[in-house]
C-alpha positions as CSV (number, residue, x, y, z in Angstrom):
1,M,28.1,-0.1,-40.4
2,I,26.2,-0.9,-37.2
3,R,28.5,-2.6,-34.7
4,V,26.6,-4.9,-32.4
5,G,27.5,-6.7,-29.1
6,F,25.7,-9.4,-27.3
7,I,25.2,-10.2,-23.6
8,G,24.5,-13.9,-23.2
9,T,25.6,-17.1,-24.9
10,G,22.4,-19.1,-25.1
11,G,19.9,-20.0,-27.8
12,F,18.4,-16.6,-28.2
13,T,21.8,-15.0,-28.7
14,K,22.5,-17.6,-31.4
15,H,19.1,-17.0,-33.0
16,H,19.5,-13.2,-33.2
17,A,23.2,-13.4,-34.2
18,D,22.4,-15.8,-37.1
19,I,19.8,-13.4,-38.4
20,L,22.1,-10.4,-38.1
21,Q,24.7,-12.1,-40.2
22,G,22.3,-11.9,-43.1
23,I,21.6,-8.2,-42.7
24,E,23.7,-5.8,-44.7
25,N,25.9,-3.2,-42.9
26,V,25.6,-4.9,-39.6
27,K,28.7,-6.4,-37.9
28,I,28.8,-8.5,-34.7
29,V,31.9,-7.6,-32.7
30,G,31.6,-9.3,-29.3
31,F,29.9,-11.6,-26.9
32,V,29.7,-11.3,-23.1
33,G,29.4,-14.7,-21.3
34,S,29.0,-15.8,-17.7
35,S,32.6,-16.8,-18.0
36,Q,35.5,-15.9,-20.3
37,E,35.7,-19.5,-21.5
38,K,32.0,-19.5,-22.5
39,A,32.2,-16.2,-24.3
40,E,35.3,-17.2,-26.3
41,H,33.9,-20.5,-27.2
42,F,30.7,-18.9,-28.5
43,A,32.6,-16.2,-30.4
44,E,34.4,-18.9,-32.3
45,R,31.2,-19.4,-34.3
46,Y,31.2,-15.9,-35.7
47,Y,33.9,-14.3,-37.9
48,E,36.1,-11.7,-36.3
49,T,34.2,-11.6,-33.0
50,T,35.7,-11.6,-29.5
51,G,34.5,-13.1,-26.2
52,Y,34.4,-11.0,-23.1
53,Q,33.9,-12.0,-19.4
54,N,31.9,-8.8,-18.6
55,L,30.2,-5.9,-20.3
56,E,32.8,-3.4,-19.0
57,S,35.5,-5.2,-20.9
58,M,33.6,-5.2,-24.1
59,L,32.8,-1.5,-23.8
60,A,36.5,-0.8,-23.2
61,Y,37.7,-2.6,-26.3
62,E,34.8,-2.2,-28.8
63,R,32.9,0.7,-30.3
64,L,29.3,-0.4,-30.0
65,D,26.2,1.0,-31.7
66,A,23.7,-1.4,-30.2
67,V,23.7,-4.3,-27.7
68,Y,21.4,-7.3,-27.4
69,I,20.6,-8.5,-23.8
70,C,19.8,-12.2,-24.0
71,V,20.1,-13.5,-20.4
72,P,17.8,-15.5,-18.0
73,P,15.3,-13.4,-16.0
74,M,17.4,-13.4,-12.8
75,A,20.7,-12.5,-14.6
76,H,20.2,-8.9,-15.7
77,E,22.7,-7.5,-13.2
78,N,23.2,-3.8,-14.2
79,Y,23.5,-4.3,-17.9
80,E,20.7,-1.9,-18.9
81,E,21.9,0.9,-16.6
82,I,25.5,0.6,-17.9
83,L,24.4,0.7,-21.5
84,M,22.2,3.8,-20.8
85,E,25.2,5.5,-19.2
86,H,27.1,5.0,-22.5
87,N,24.0,6.0,-24.6
88,I,24.0,2.6,-26.3
89,P,20.5,1.4,-27.6
90,F,19.6,-2.1,-26.5
91,L,17.2,-4.9,-27.4
92,V,16.3,-7.0,-24.3
93,E,14.7,-10.4,-24.5
94,K,11.5,-11.0,-22.6
95,P,10.8,-11.2,-19.7
96,L,12.2,-8.0,-18.4
97,G,13.3,-9.8,-15.2
98,V,12.0,-11.2,-11.9
99,D,12.9,-8.3,-9.6
100,E,10.2,-5.7,-9.7
101,D,12.3,-3.0,-8.1
102,K,15.1,-3.6,-10.6
103,V,12.7,-3.4,-13.6
104,R,11.1,-0.2,-12.1
105,Q,14.5,1.4,-11.8
106,V,15.5,0.6,-15.4
107,R,12.1,1.8,-16.6
108,K,12.5,5.1,-14.8
109,K,15.9,5.7,-16.4
110,V,14.7,4.7,-19.8
111,I,11.9,7.3,-19.6
112,E,14.2,10.0,-18.2
113,K,16.7,9.6,-21.0
114,N,14.2,8.7,-23.7
115,H,16.6,5.8,-24.4
116,L,16.2,3.7,-27.5
117,T,15.0,0.2,-26.5
118,A,13.2,-2.8,-27.9
119,V,11.8,-5.9,-26.1
120,G,11.8,-9.3,-27.7
121,Y,8.1,-9.9,-28.1
122,H,8.5,-11.2,-31.6
123,F,4.9,-12.5,-32.0
124,R,3.8,-8.9,-32.7
125,Y,5.9,-8.9,-35.9
126,A,4.3,-12.0,-37.3
127,D,2.4,-11.5,-40.6
128,T,-0.3,-13.8,-39.2
129,V,-0.8,-11.2,-36.4
130,K,-1.4,-8.5,-39.1
131,R,-4.0,-10.8,-40.7
132,F,-5.5,-11.4,-37.2
133,Q,-5.9,-7.6,-36.8
134,E,-7.7,-7.4,-40.2
135,M,-10.1,-10.3,-39.2
136,L,-10.9,-8.6,-35.9
137,K,-12.0,-5.4,-37.8
138,E,-14.8,-7.5,-39.3
139,S,-16.0,-9.0,-36.0
140,D,-17.3,-8.3,-32.5
141,V,-15.4,-10.3,-30.0
142,G,-17.2,-12.1,-27.2
143,T,-14.3,-13.7,-25.4
144,V,-10.7,-14.8,-26.0
145,L,-8.8,-18.0,-24.9
146,G,-5.0,-18.1,-24.8
147,K,-2.7,-21.0,-24.2
148,W,0.9,-22.0,-23.8
149,M,0.9,-25.8,-23.4
150,G,4.4,-27.4,-23.5
151,S,7.1,-29.3,-21.7
152,M,9.5,-28.0,-19.1
153,P,12.7,-26.6,-20.5
154,G,15.9,-28.4,-19.3
155,V,17.8,-25.4,-18.1
156,Y,18.4,-25.4,-14.4
157,W,17.0,-21.9,-13.6
158,W,13.7,-22.4,-15.4
159,K,12.3,-24.8,-12.7
160,N,13.2,-22.4,-9.9
161,Q,10.4,-19.8,-9.2
162,A,12.8,-17.3,-7.8
163,Q,15.0,-17.4,-10.9
164,S,12.5,-17.7,-13.8
165,G,9.4,-16.2,-12.2
166,G,7.5,-19.3,-13.4
167,Q,6.0,-20.3,-16.8
168,F,3.5,-17.4,-16.9
169,N,6.4,-14.8,-16.6
170,E,8.9,-16.7,-18.7
171,Q,6.9,-18.1,-21.6
172,T,3.2,-17.3,-21.4
173,T,4.1,-13.6,-21.3
174,H,4.2,-13.9,-25.1
175,I,0.5,-14.7,-25.1
176,V,-0.3,-11.9,-22.6
177,D,1.6,-9.4,-24.6
178,L,-0.1,-10.4,-27.9
179,I,-3.5,-10.1,-26.2
180,R,-2.6,-6.6,-25.0
181,F,-1.5,-5.8,-28.6
182,L,-4.7,-7.1,-30.2
183,F,-7.4,-6.6,-27.7
184,G,-6.4,-3.9,-25.2
185,E,-4.9,-3.3,-21.8
186,V,-5.4,-5.5,-18.8
187,K,-7.5,-4.2,-15.8
188,S,-7.4,-7.1,-13.4
189,V,-6.1,-10.7,-13.0
190,Y,-7.2,-13.7,-11.0
191,A,-4.8,-16.6,-11.1
192,Q,-4.4,-20.2,-9.8
193,E,-1.5,-22.6,-10.2
194,S,-0.6,-26.1,-9.0
195,N,2.3,-28.5,-9.2
196,A,0.2,-31.3,-10.7
197,V,2.9,-33.6,-12.1
198,T,6.5,-32.5,-12.3
199,A,7.2,-31.7,-8.7
200,K,6.2,-35.3,-7.7
201,K,9.1,-36.5,-9.9
202,D,11.6,-33.8,-9.0
203,P,11.1,-32.1,-5.6
204,S,13.6,-29.4,-6.6
205,I,11.0,-27.9,-9.0
206,T,9.3,-24.9,-7.4
207,V,7.4,-23.5,-10.4
208,G,3.8,-24.4,-11.0
209,D,3.3,-26.8,-13.9
210,V,-0.4,-25.9,-14.5
211,G,-1.9,-22.5,-14.4
212,L,-5.3,-20.8,-15.1
213,F,-5.5,-17.1,-15.5
214,T,-8.6,-14.9,-15.9
215,L,-7.9,-11.4,-17.3
216,T,-10.5,-8.6,-17.4
217,L,-9.4,-6.0,-19.9
218,E,-10.0,-2.2,-19.6
219,N,-12.7,-2.5,-22.3
220,G,-14.6,-5.2,-20.4
221,L,-13.4,-8.2,-22.5
222,L,-12.9,-11.4,-20.5
223,V,-9.9,-13.5,-21.4
224,Q,-8.9,-16.9,-20.1
225,I,-5.3,-18.1,-20.4
226,S,-4.0,-21.6,-19.6
227,N,-0.5,-22.9,-19.4
228,T,1.2,-26.1,-18.5
229,S,4.7,-27.6,-18.7
230,V,3.8,-31.3,-18.1
231,L,3.8,-32.4,-21.7
232,P,6.5,-34.6,-23.1
233,G,9.2,-32.9,-25.1
234,G,8.3,-32.3,-28.8
235,S,4.6,-31.8,-28.1
236,G,2.8,-28.5,-27.5
237,D,0.0,-26.1,-28.3
238,V,0.6,-22.4,-28.3
239,G,-2.0,-19.9,-29.6
240,I,-5.0,-17.6,-29.2
241,E,-8.7,-18.2,-30.1
242,A,-11.1,-15.4,-30.4
243,Y,-14.8,-16.2,-30.3
244,T,-16.8,-13.6,-32.3
245,D,-20.2,-12.9,-33.8
246,Q,-18.7,-14.0,-37.2
247,G,-17.2,-17.3,-36.0
248,I,-14.0,-18.5,-34.4
249,I,-10.5,-17.1,-35.2
250,E,-7.7,-19.5,-34.3
251,W,-4.2,-18.1,-34.3
252,Q,-0.8,-19.7,-34.0
253,M,2.4,-18.0,-35.2
254,G,2.7,-20.2,-38.3
255,H,-0.9,-19.8,-39.4
256,I,-4.3,-18.4,-38.7
257,E,-7.8,-19.7,-39.4
258,K,-11.2,-18.1,-39.4
259,K,-14.1,-20.5,-39.2
260,T,-17.6,-19.4,-40.0
261,P,-20.8,-21.4,-40.7
262,V,-20.2,-21.0,-44.4
263,K,-16.5,-21.1,-45.0
264,L,-13.0,-21.7,-43.7
265,E,-10.4,-18.9,-44.3
266,K,-6.8,-19.9,-43.7
267,Y,-3.5,-17.9,-44.0
268,I,0.0,-19.5,-43.7
269,A,2.8,-17.4,-42.4
270,R,5.3,-16.2,-45.1
271,Q,7.6,-14.0,-43.1
272,N,10.1,-14.5,-40.2
273,P,8.9,-12.4,-37.2
274,Y,12.4,-12.5,-35.6
275,K,13.9,-11.0,-38.8
276,R,11.3,-8.2,-38.8
277,E,11.9,-7.5,-35.1
278,N,15.6,-7.2,-35.7
279,E,15.2,-5.0,-38.8
280,A,12.9,-2.7,-36.9
281,F,15.4,-2.2,-34.0
282,L,18.4,-1.7,-36.3
283,H,16.5,0.7,-38.4
284,A,15.8,2.8,-35.3
285,V,19.5,2.6,-34.3
286,K,20.6,3.7,-37.8
287,T,18.0,6.5,-38.4
288,G,16.4,7.4,-35.1
289,D,13.0,6.4,-36.4
290,R,11.4,4.2,-33.7
291,S,8.0,3.8,-35.4
292,K,8.7,0.3,-36.6
293,I,9.5,-1.0,-33.1
294,L,6.3,-2.7,-31.8
295,S,7.4,-3.2,-28.2
296,D,9.8,-1.0,-26.3
297,Y,10.8,-1.1,-22.6
298,E,7.8,1.0,-21.5
299,D,5.4,-1.3,-23.4
300,G,7.2,-4.4,-22.1
301,W,6.6,-3.1,-18.5
302,H,2.9,-3.4,-19.0
303,S,3.2,-7.1,-19.9
304,F,5.6,-7.6,-17.0
305,K,3.0,-6.0,-14.6
306,V,0.4,-8.7,-15.6
307,A,2.9,-11.4,-14.5
308,L,3.4,-9.5,-11.2
309,A,-0.3,-9.3,-10.7
310,A,-0.8,-13.0,-11.4
311,Q,1.8,-14.0,-8.8
312,K,0.2,-11.7,-6.2
313,S,-3.2,-13.2,-7.0
314,I,-1.8,-16.7,-6.5
315,R,-0.3,-15.7,-3.1
316,E,-3.4,-13.9,-1.9
317,N,-6.2,-15.8,-3.7
318,R,-8.0,-12.7,-4.9
319,V,-8.5,-10.6,-8.0
320,I,-5.6,-8.1,-8.4
321,N,-6.2,-4.8,-10.1
322,L,-3.3,-3.5,-12.1
323,S,-4.0,-0.1,-10.8
324,E,-2.0,-1.2,-7.8
325,W,1.1,-0.5,-10.0
326,D,0.0,3.0,-11.0
327,E,2.4,5.7,-10.1
């Protein structure tokens, strides 16, 4: 039996916990919240679980085989370090944070200890992405467009640049990560952002609500990514388009289409990528076999670097090479 604890009481914790309830030989034992009251209230939803005010208390009372870290970007505290001290594997939701020094320190310790980690880039586990990879083998790619067009989440911290890192760090990182997974590593970034709409209505908003990002990959491929948070709730457009010598491949998590001059090929998603992500992590916890984990902390660092480069590009209005983060 794999005994699992959670840090966080938000939507991602619920999403993962609901999936874990359906996986054999996994038992959720506790939740850490920002307050004892929040943790206890959340724990009431799950059979024989306990709410804790802090990680130290959960570690003192529970035997844990794995922990899920599902907290806002600014709220990582020392969770990763404490879990590594206790040799407990963890799955951390993206992004890795907002504090570069903090993420660097965690990464260094993960490497030193060869610690078992996973990062919540669930797009990689979608069966539509596997089909995307197969389609790309048949084509030469000219350019790629990525997009995360949606509305602004209602949580207080998201609209604060210092707390969320902005939309590109907090949401669009999924698109960046999938582009890395499918097309190769990023060499440089040029980024522009503006507060086109939302800041006029709410002066407390400090994140950009429109952004354009040009990525040059190590292999020379040019990628353009757009994001916005100005749309009304319930509307959005998230995906990737690859323009190739065979036609256009359009991907969204729920389906993928390949359009050529002579036919339209369409594939509808049949599997839940979140479930596959959880199964891969728990398989590694149980057996030590990490081969099914498609994004670990080291890999997640490379997606995080792209967001750091984008913010530096916005501040300095120049192309930023990711080699600036080489060690």
